[in-house]
N, C-alpha and C positions, 0 to 999 in steps of 0.2 A: 981530778974528779970535779973540783970546784969550777974550773972553767966550763966543763961540759954541762954541769948543772946550771951554771949561769947562762950558758948558750941556750940550753933547753928552755929555760924561763923566758929568755928573750924571744925565742921563737914562738912560744905560747902567747906571749903578750902581743906579738905582732899579728898572730892569727886572730886574737880577740879584737884587736884594733881594726883589722881588715873586715872581720864579720860585722863589727859595729858600724863601720862606714857603709858596708853593703846594705845593712838594715836601714840605715838612714837614707841611703840612696833609694831603696825600695819604697820607703814611706813617702819620700818626696815625689817619686814617680806616681804613686797612687793618688796623692793630692792633685798632681797635675792632671791625671786622667779624670778625676772627679770634676775639677774646674772646667776642663775641656767639655765634658758632657753637659755640665750645667750651662755653660756658655752656648753649647749647641741647642739646648732646649730653649734658652732665652731667645736665641737667634730664630728658632722655628716659630716661637710665639710672636715675636716681632714681625716675622714675615707674614704670619697668618693675619695678625691685626692690620698690617699694611694692606694685605689683600682685601680684607673686609672694607677698609676705607676706599680702596680702588673700586670695589663693587658698587659702593654707594654713589660713585661718580659715573661709572661706565655702563652699568645695567640700565636698559631702557624699559624693561617690563618685569613684572613679578614672576612670571613663569620661568624666566631664565635666572632670576635673582635667587630664588629659593634653592635650586640644585647647587649653585656655586657656593652659597652659604654652607650647605651640607659638606661640600668637598673641602672647604676651608677648615671647618670645625674638625672634620675627619683627619686632617693633617696634624692636628694637635693631640687628638685622643681617639680612642677606638669609638667609632660612631656608626656602627653597622645598622643599628635601629635608631632612626632619627625622624622626628616630625615637628612641624611648626603649626600651632593652633592660633587662629584669630578669634578674639573675644569682642563682641559688640555689646557694650554695657546698656545702650539705649533699648535695644530690642531683646537683650538677654539671650544671645545666640552664640554658638560656637561653629567654627568652620575649619576643618583640617585642610589647609591649603598646600601642605607638602607632607608626604607620608611614605616612609620606607620601614617595613617591619617584616622580620623573617617568620613571625608566628601569626599575627593578626592582620585582617584585611582593613583597608582604609575605610573609616566611616564616611558615608557619602552625603553630600548636600549640606544644607544649613540645619543645624541641630539645636533643639531647645536646651538652653543652659541647665534647666532643672533636670533634664534627663541624665546629666553627668554629675548630679549631686552625690558627693562621697567619693569622687574619683581623685587620683593624684593631681590631675590638672586642676580640679576644683580647689584643692588645698593651696596650690601655688597662687591661683587667681585671688582667692579670698584673703590669703595672708600677705600677698604682694612680696613674698620672700622666696629666695632660692631654696630648693629642697633636694637633699641627697637621701634617698630612701633605700636603706639596706633591708635584707630579709628580716633582721631582728626588729628594726623600727617598724617595718610593715606589719609584722605579727602583733606588735604592741598596739599600733593604731587600729588594726582590724579587731583585736580583742576588745578594745574600748569603744567600738562602734564609730570610730572617727572616719573610717573609710569603708568602701564596698569593693567587691571584686569586679573589675572590668577587664576583659580579655584574658590572655594567658599570663600566668605568674612568671616573673623573671627573677633575676638575681639582684642587680642594682638598678635603680631608676633615678635619673638625674634630670631635674626640671628647673628652669629659671623664668621669671616673668619678663615680659617685654613692657617697659614702662615709658609712658609719654606724659610729661607734666604731672607726674604722680599718679596717673591712671593706668591700669593694666589694659593693654590692647591685645595681649596674647601671651603665648608661652613658647619656649624652645625646649625640647625634651630629647634625652638620650637614654637608652636603656639596654641592659645586657641580660641575655638568657644563659650565659656561660659562667661557671664558677671561676674560671681562670681570668675572666675580664671583670675587674672590679674598679669602682671609682672612689676617689677620695676628695677631701676638702679642696685640694689644689685644683682638681678638675672642676669642682663646683665654682670656685673663684674664677677660673679661666672662662668657663661658659658664661658666668654672670657678666664678666668684663666684656666678652665678645658680644653679648646681647645688647649692651649699651651702644655698641657701634652699629648694630644691625637695625635698631629702631628707627634712627634718623633716615637711613636709606629706604627702609620699608615704607615709612610714612610718605616720603617724597614720591616713591613709585606708586603708592596707592592714590595719592593726589593726582599724579599724572594719568593713572588708569581711569580715575573718575572723570577727569577732564576729557580724556580720549573717548570714553564711553558716551559722555554727553555730546561731544562733537559728532561721533558716529551716529548717535540717535537722531540728532538734528539733521545730519546729512541724509540719513535714511528717510526722515520725514519730508525733507525738501525734495528728495528724489521721487518719493511717492506722489507728492503734489505735482511735480513736473510730469510724471507719467499719467496722472489723472487728468491734468490739463491737456496733455497731448492726446489722451484717449477721447476727451470731450471734443477737442478740435477735430480729431479724426471722425468721430460720430457726426458732428455738425457738418463736416465736409461731405461725409457719405450721404447724409440725408439731402444735402443740397444737390449732390450729383444724381440721386434718385429722382428728385423733383425735376432736375434738368432734363432727364431722359423723357419725361412725359411731354415735353414741349417739342421734341423732335418728331414731327409727324412722319418724316421720311423713314424713320427707323422701324423695321418690321418687328412684330411682337416677339418672335423667337430671340432675336438679337437683344431686344429689351430685357427679356427674362435673364439672358446670359449675363448681361451687364449688371443687373441687380444682384445676381449670384456672386459676381466678381467683387462688387462693393461689400456685400455682407461678409465675404471671405476675408476681407481686410480687418474685420472686427472680431470674427469668431472663426474657429476651425470649421469650414464648411465644405470639406472634401466630398461628403455624401449629402446631397441636397436635392429637394424637389419642391415644386409648387403645384398643388392640385386644386382645380376649380370645382366648386359644388354646384351641380345642376339640380335645382330644386324641383323642376317639373318632372324630370325623369328619375330623380332620387339617385343620381350617380356621381362618381368622382372621375373627372378627366384630368390627366396629368399634363399640364401645360409645359413644364420644364423639369428635367430630371438628370442627375449625375450620380452614379453609384459605382464604386470600385469593385464591389463583389458580384455585380450582375453581369453575366455574359451576354444576355439578350435583353437589352433595355426596352425595346419596343414591346416585347412580350410581357415582361414583368411590370411595365408601367402602362399597360393598356387600360382604357376606361373600364370601370367596374361599378356594379351596384353597391350601395352602402351595405356594409356588413359589420362584424364585430372586431375590426382591426383598430390599430392605434390612431390612425388619422381620423377615423370615424369617432373615436373617443374624444378627440379635440373638438370635433364638430358638435357632438352631443352636449359636451360641457360648456362650449363657447368660452373656453379659457385655456391658458397655457398649461401644457402637460410636460413635466420633466421626469424621466424614468430611468432607473438603472435596470440591468437585466433581471436582478432579483425582484424588483418591483413589477416588472412586466410579467414575470412568472406568477407572482401573487395575484395579479389581475386575471391571469389565465385560469389559475386554480379556483378563483372565486366565480368563474364563469362569465366574466365581463368582456374578455377579449380572447382572441385566438392565441395559440402558443407562439412565443417569439422565436426568431431565428437563433440558432445556437451560438453563432459567432457575433451577435450584436452585443455591444458593451454599454453604450449610452444612447438615449433617444430624447429628442427635444422637438416639440411641435407647438406652433402657435396658430390661433385662428386668424383669418383675414376677414376683418369686419369693416364695413364702410357705412356710416349713417344707420347703424343697427342692422344692416343687411349682411348676412353671412355669405362671403364670396368664396371661401375655400380654406386651405390650410397650407402652411409653410413648415417644412420639416428638415431638421438636421439629425444625422445619426452617425455613430462612431463604432468601428469594429476594432479599434486599437485601445488597449487598456490605459495608455498614457493620455488619451484624449477623452476626458470625462467632463461633460457639461455640468455647470453648477447653476445656482440660483441667479447669480449675477449675469451669466450668459442668457438665462431665461428672460430676465428683466430687459436685457439689452435687445434680444431678438423680438420680444413683445413690443418694445418701444419702436423698433425699426418697422415692425409689421404694420403699425398704424399708418406710417408714411408709405410703405409698400402697397397697402390696401388702397389708400387714396390714389397713389400713382398708377396702380393697375387699373382702378376704375376710370381715372381720367384718361389713361392710355387707351383703354378699351373704347371709351366714349369717342376719343379722338380717332381711333381706328375705325370705329363704326361710322363716324361722320365722314371720314375720308372715303370709305367704301360707298357710303350713301352719295357722296359728292360725285364719285366716279360713275356710279349708276345714273345719277341725275344727268351728268354730261352726256352719257350714252343715250338716255331717253330724249335729251334735247336734240341730239343729232337725228334720232329716228322720228320723233313726233314733236316738232317744235310747237305747233298749234295746241296740241293736247297739253304740253307742258306749261304753256302760257296760261291755259285755262286752269290747270292744277295750281299754278303759283297764285293765280287770282283767288281761287278757293282757299288756299292756305293762308293768304293774307287776311281774308275774311274770317277764317277760323281763328287766327291769332288775335284779330281785333275783337272777335266775340269772346275769346278766352280772357283777354285783358279786361273787357267790359264785365264779364261774369265774375272775375276775381275781385273787381272793384265795386260791384253793384249787388244789391239785394235781388235775388232771383224772382221774388214774388212781385215786388212793386217797381223794380227797375231803378230805385233810388240808390245813391252812393251808400256803401256799407260803413261799418265802424272804422275800418282801417283807413279808408279814404278820408272820412270825416276828421279823424285824428290828425292825419297829415295836413289837411287844410287848416285845422285849428292851430297846430304847431306853427305853421307858416304865418298865420295871422298874429300869433303871440310874438314871433320874431319881428314882424313888421312894426308892431306897436312899440317894441323896444327901440327900433331905429327911428321911428317917426313919432314925435310927441303929439301930433294932431290926429293920429290914426286911432280910432276906437271901434269896438265891435261888441257883439253880444251873442251869447249862446242861449237858445230856448230848448229846454228839455221837457217833453210832454209824453204822457201815456194816456190811454183811453180808459175812461170810467166804464164799468159794467161790461167790459169786453168779454170777460169769461162767461157772463150770462148769455151772450150771443153764441159763443162757441158751444156751450153746454145745451142750450135750448134748440138752436137751429143747426148746429153742426159746424165743423171746421170749414166746410166750403163757404158757408155764409160769412164766417169770420174772415176768410181770405178775400172775399168780394168786398167786404167793408174796408179792409186795409188798403186795397187797390183804389177804391173811391177816395178815401181820405188822402192817400199819397198824391193823387192827381189834383185834388183841391188845394192841398198845401202848396204845391208848386205854383198854382194860380194865384194864391194869396201873396206870396213873397215876391221880391224883385228878381230879375234874371241873374243879377250878380250874387244873390244869396244862395246858400246851399241847404237843401233838405235831405236828410239821410235817415235811414231806418236802422236802429241798433239791433232789432230783433223783437219778436213777440209783438206787443202793441206799443213799443217805445219808439219815438221819433225825436230827432234833434234838428235844430235849424241854426245855421251860422249866418248872422246878419252883419255884414262888414261895412266899413266906412260910414259910421253913424254920424249924423250931424248933431243929434241929441238923443238922450235915452227915450224920449217920447216915441221915436220911430219904432223902437223895439216893443214898447207898450201897445202901440197901435196894431202891430202884427199879432201880438198875443191876444188882444181883444177881438180882432177879426176871426182868429182861429177859434177862440172860445165861443163866439156867437155862431159861427158856422157849425160847430159840433153840437150845439144845443138843438139843432133842427133834426127831425127824424129822417131816417133813410129807409127806402123801400128795397128790400132784398127778398127775392123769391115770393113776391106778392105779400110780404109782411112788413109792417112798420117796425123799425129797429131804432131804439133810442140809446144814445151813448152820450158822452161828454168828455171833457179833458181837464186835467190839472197841469199847469205849466210852471216850471221853475226857470228863472232867468238869472244868469251871471254875466256881469259886464267886465270888459277888459280892465285889467289892473296890473300895476307894475310888479305885484307880488306873484303873479302867475308866471311860472317858468316852463310849464309843460301842459299839454292838452288834458291829460288824465285828471289833474287836480281841478282844472276849471270845469270839466265835465262832471266831476264828482260834486262840486258845489252847486251846479245847476240841478243835478239830481236831488240833492238835499233840499233845495228850495222847492222842487216839485212835490216832495213828500210833505213839506209844510203846507203847501197849497191843498193837498188832499186832506190833511188833518184839520184845516180851517174851513172845510165845507165843500171842497171839490168845485169844479166849474169855474175856476178862478186862476190867477197867476200870482206868484210871489217872487220877489227879488232876493237873492242870497245876501245875507249879511253875517257878521261874525257871531251874532247870537244864535244863528241856526247851527253853526259849527259847534258852539258850546252845547246846544241841545243834543247834538250827536254824541259829544263827549259825555254829557250827563247820562245819555242812554247806555253808553258803554259802562259807565260807573254803576248804573242801576243793574245792568245785566250781571256784573261781577258780584254785586251784593246779593242778587237773587240766587246765584250759584252757591254762595256761602250760606245763605239762609236755608237752602235745600239740605246742605250738608249738616247744618246745625239744628235741623228740625224746627225752624222758627214759624212755619206756616201752621195755622190753627183753624178749626172750623167754627163758624158762627151758625146758629141754628134758627131758621124761620119756620114757625108752625104751619102745618097743612090741616085745614079744618073741613069736616064734613058739613056742607052748607045747610042740610035740612034739620040737623039737630045740634049744630055748633060743637060737636065732639072733636077732640084732638085725635088725629089719626097718625100723624108722623111729622117729620121735619125735612126741610131741604137744607143740606149742609153747604155753606158758602165760605169760600177761602178768604181768610184774613191773614195779614202778616204782622206779627209782633217782632219788629226788628230791633236787634241790640244796637244798631248804628242809627237807624232812622226813626225809631219809635213805632207807633201804630200806623201801618200803611193800608190804605183802602184799595179795593180791587181795581178800580179804574186807573190807579197809579202804577200797577205792576202787571195786571193780567194781559193787556195788549202786547207788551214787550215779551212777556213769558210765552205767549202764543206765537209771536213772530220768531222767537229763537228756539221753539219746541221744548223750552224748559217747563211748560205747563204740564207736560206728561208726568214728570216726577212730582210736581206739586199736587196734581190730581190724586195720584196714588197715596201721597202723604196725607191728604185730607180724608180720603176714603178710610185709610187705616185708623186714623185718630177718631173719625166719626163712628166707625164700627165699635171701636174700643169704648168710646164714651157711651153709646147706646147700650152696649152690653152691661156696663156698670149701672145704668139707670134701671135696666131690666132686673138686675140682681138686687139693687138697693130699694127700689120703689115699687117693684112688683108690676110694672107697666109693660109686660112682655108682649102687648099687642101693637106697640108703636114701631114704626119703621123709620129709616133714614134714607133720603134720596140725595145722591151725589152726582155732580156734573163731571162729564168726561169730554175732553177736547176731541174734536172729530177725528184727528189723526190717531188717537188711541185705538180706534176701531180698525185701523189699517194694520195693526200689529198682530201677528199670529199668536203672540204670547199673552194677549189680554186675558183670556179666560183663566189661564194658569196663574197670572198675577192676582186676579180677584180671588181665586180659590185660596191662594196662599194667605192673603189678608184675612179672609174669613177663618181660616184654621188658626192663625196666630191670635186673633181676637176672641175666638169662640162664638161669634155671632152666627145665628142660623141664616142661611142664604135668603129665605123668604122675607127677612127683615131688612134687606138691602134693595134699593132701587138705584139704577144708573140712568142718567139723563144724557141724551145726545141731541145735536141739532140736525136740521134737514140737510145741511151741507155734507154730512157723513154719508148720506144715502146716495149721493151723486157720483162719488169717486170710489173706485175699487169695490163696487157693489157686492161682488162675490165674497170677498174676504170679510166685508162688514156683515153680510148675511150669516156667514159661518160663525163669526164671533158672537153675534146676537143669539143664534140658535144654541150655541154652547152655554151661554149665560142662562138662557131660559131653561135648558135641561138641568142646570145646576140649581135652579129655584130662584134666581135673581130676576126681578121684574124690570122692564125697560120703558122709559118715558121719552117721548119726542118733545123736546123743549122748543119754546118760541114758535109754535106752529102757527102758520098763516103769514109769516113774514118772509119765508124763503121763496125759492123759485123752482122747487122740485114739482114734478107731476104728481097729482093725487093718485095716479096709477101705481106709484111706488108703494103706497101704504099697505096694500093687500099682500105684497111680497114679503114684508118684514114682520117679525113677531113682536109687534109693539103692543104694550098693555095700556098705556095712558098717553093722551094728547094734552099738552099744556098750552093753553090759549095765551098768546103773547099779551103782555100788559098794554101794548099800544092800542089794542082793540077794546080793552076793558076800562081804561081811564075815562071817566065821565060817560060811560056807555049809555046812561039814561038820556043823554042829550044828543046822541048821534045815532040816527036811524041806520046809516050804512054799517056802522060797527055792529049794531044789534043783528043785522042780517048776516054778517060774516060769522058772528059767534053762533047764531042758530044753525048756520050751515055746518060749522065745525062740529057742533054737538050732535047734530043728526048724522053726520058722517061717522063720528066715533061710535054712536049707538049701532049703526048698521054694521060696522066692522067689529062690534063687541069689544070696544075699547072704552075706558073711563076717561073723564076729563077733569082737568085742574085749571081754574082761572087764576092767572097771576096778576099782581098789582092791584088788588082790591083795596081801595082807600076810603070807602064810605059804606054805610048801611044800604044805601040805594043801589050801589054796584052789586053788593052781595045778594040782595033780594032779587034783583033783576036776573042775575046769573042763575039763581035757584029756580026762578020761574021758567027759565029756558032749559031746565034739566041738567045744568052743569053740576056735577057731583061734589067736587072739592074746590076749595079756594085757599089762597094765601095772599098776604099783603099787609100793608101798614095798619089797615083797619083792625086786623086781628093782633098782630105783633110785628115789631121790627126784628131783624136778625139779632140774636143775643149770644152772649158768651156762654160757656158751658155752665157756669154757676147760675147765671140768670135763667137759663133754660131749665135747669133743675128746679128752681123756685117756681117757674111757670108751670111745670108738670105737676108739682105738688098742689099748686093752687087750683089747676084744672081738675085734678082728681078729687080734691076736697070739695070743690064747687059742685062737681057732678054728683058726688055721694050725698051732699046735703040736700040736693034737689030730689 
C-alpha cells in the first residue's frame, strides 16, 4: 500500500508541477502579447508622426495638406468627426479650413470670433491648453455658464491648440457622437504631440500660399495692364485706319462704310450694325449701311423712313449715347416714349453722329444673343469712336461731293469751255470778294479787327527781331456819335462813318493801316516810326479834322474824337494787350476833356486797377448797406417855406471813410451798380421821412429821389417802389422820383408804362437837369411828368447872362403850358432866387438855402424852419 500511496503522491505532485509550469507559460505568453500590442501601437504612432513630418516637406498647398493630416490622425485614433480651425488674433476671426462632421454642417466663410464666445473652440483658444470634454465635464461647465450650446451634442470632444511662438493660430478637434467611441488622456497627449508637428508645416504652406496669391494678383494686374495697353493700341490703330479711309478718294462710300464696320467689329461685337443719316430738310432717316442677322429682307426693313418714336430717333432727340436692355426698352414703351421693341432683342446701343454741332445721324449696335450684352464701357468706346467716324464721314462725304463736282466740272468743260472759263473768272472774283469781306468792314471797307490784330502781332514780332523798329497804335472813337444816330437816324451815322474812314486814310501814310473795330471805334497802326512825334502829328491832324463840322442831309453835324496812343515796347507780347492799353489811354483822353490824345503809361493801368478795386468795394458796400441819403431842402420861392427834400447818395465806407458822389457815381453807373444804390437810397429816405412825419408832425413834406435812366427800362420798377413804400409805411404821394432826359430816348414804350404805373400809384415824377439834354420837346407831352427841374448851369449867375434868362423863361413857360411845376437847381445867391421867382419859377434849391445834410442835421433844420415859421 505504501508504494501505491507514494506513487499516487508522486503523480499528484507531477501534475501540480505541470499545471504550475503551464500557468507560468500562459502568463509569459500574455505578457508577450501585451508587449507586442504596445510595440505595434508605438510603431503606428511613430509611423503617423513620420508621415506628418513627410507632409510638412511634401505638400505644396493647404487644400491637400489638411485632408492628409486628417487621414494620418485617423490612423492613430477614431477621427470620423474632425475639423481644423484657423484663428486670426489681429482681426479676431475664425475660419473652418477643414471640416468633416456627421451631424453638423460646416460654418462658411470668415466668422467673427465673438460669435463663438462660449464654444469649446473658444475655451481651447483662450486657455491655450488641450481639452478633453466628456459629457460629465460638459454638463458641469454648461451649468456654471462657462460654455454655450453650439451644434449637436456629442459624447466626447477632444481639441488641442495650434501654437506658434506662444500664440494660438488655430485648433484641431476630434469629436464622437457614439457611446462606444470614447477618448482618454492618451488620445489627448497624442493629438497635442501631433499638433506640434502640424503647425510648422501649416505655417510654411500659409506663407507659400500668401506669396503665391501675391504673385498671382500681381500677374493678374500686369496682364490687365497688358490687355488695356493692347486695347488702347488697337483703338488707336482703329482710329488711324478710319482716318486713313477718308483720304482714299477712289474708295466708294459703300465700301467705306463696310470698312468702318469691320474696324469697329474688332473693338466691339458688331454682328448687327447700321449707320443711318439724318436728313433735316425732309425729317427722315436714310440707312447708309446695315447688317442684321435676323432680317430676311434688308432693303425693306432698312428703307428710308420719317422720324417716329423708335430707338434711333430717341438717340437723335437726346443727342447722347443710349444703352438699353430689353427691359429698359419695354419701360420706355410703357411710358409712351418709344414703340414696342422686338421680342428677340437682348441689348441695344446707339450713339449720335455729330460733327461741329451738326447732327449727322446715328450709329447702332444690337444683340439678339444673351451672351452678348453691351455695357457702359462699350458705350463709352463706341461714343469715342463715333466722334472720329462722324468727322471721317463728313470729310469723306465732302471729298465725295468734291469728286462728283470735279467730274461734273470736267464734263462741263468739255461741253462749254468758254462758259466754264467765264464761270471760273466769276468764281475767282467771288472768292476774292469773300476774302475781302471776311477781312474788311462792310460799311467803310476798312480792315476789320481780325486783320488789324494779325498785322499788329506781326509788328510786335518784327520789333523783337529788330531793335531799331518801332511803331504805335492809335485808338479813337467819336464824341457825340450817339447824338447823331439818335437825332438824325442811323443812316446819317453810317454816312458820317464813311466820310471819316475816307479822311483817315488820307491823313495817314500808305504804309500805315486804318481799321474799324465796330461802332464808332477806329484804330491806326503807324509802323517804322523815326520818332514818337510822327504819331503825335497824326493824332493832331485827326483831332483837328474832326473838330470841323460835317454836312449830312443838309444839316451841320458836329463831332470830335478822343485818341489813345500806345507805343511799341519790349513788354508787349501780343496784340490784345497793346490794343487794350491804347483803349485805356483813349478813355483817359475822354476823362480829361475830350478832343485830345493821351499816351498810355503805367499810371493809367494803375487807374484801371483802382477802378476794379473801387468796384469791388462798391459791391461790398451795397451788401453792407453803407450808402446813406443826404437831404437838400426844396423851398417854395414866393414864401420861403420848406416843401421837401432831394435825397442825394453818399457813401460812408468802412474801408474808405466818407466818399463823395463824384468819386463813385460814374463807376456805379458804368457797371449798373447804381440801380441797387438807388433802391437803397429810396428805402432809407422813405424810412427817414416817415420818422420825421411821426416825430415832428411835418406830414406835408416829401422826398425826391434820383433814379438812373436804366431803372426805367426794368419792368419790375413799379413793383420795387411799391414794396419799398409798404416796408417803410410812407404814403406814395410823399415820394418823388427824378429821371433824366436820356431815359426818354431809349425804350420809350417801357419807360412810359413804368411812369404811368408810378403815377397811378400816387408817386410824382420829376424830369431832372432839363435843358441840357438832346431830346425833342415833343417828347414832353407824351410822358406823365409833374415837375421840370431847371439845370444849375442855366441858373448860376443868371442875373448876369441874358441868354440863360431867356432859356429859363422858355422852360417855365413850357412847363406852365403843359401844367407842370418847375424847380430851379443850384441857387447860390439871393439875386438868383429873386430872379427865378420873378420868372414864375415855383420852387428852388441850392447852397443859398442849404447844402445837402445828414439825417440829424436835416432834422435840426426842419425843427428850425417849423419854429421860425410859427414865430412869424
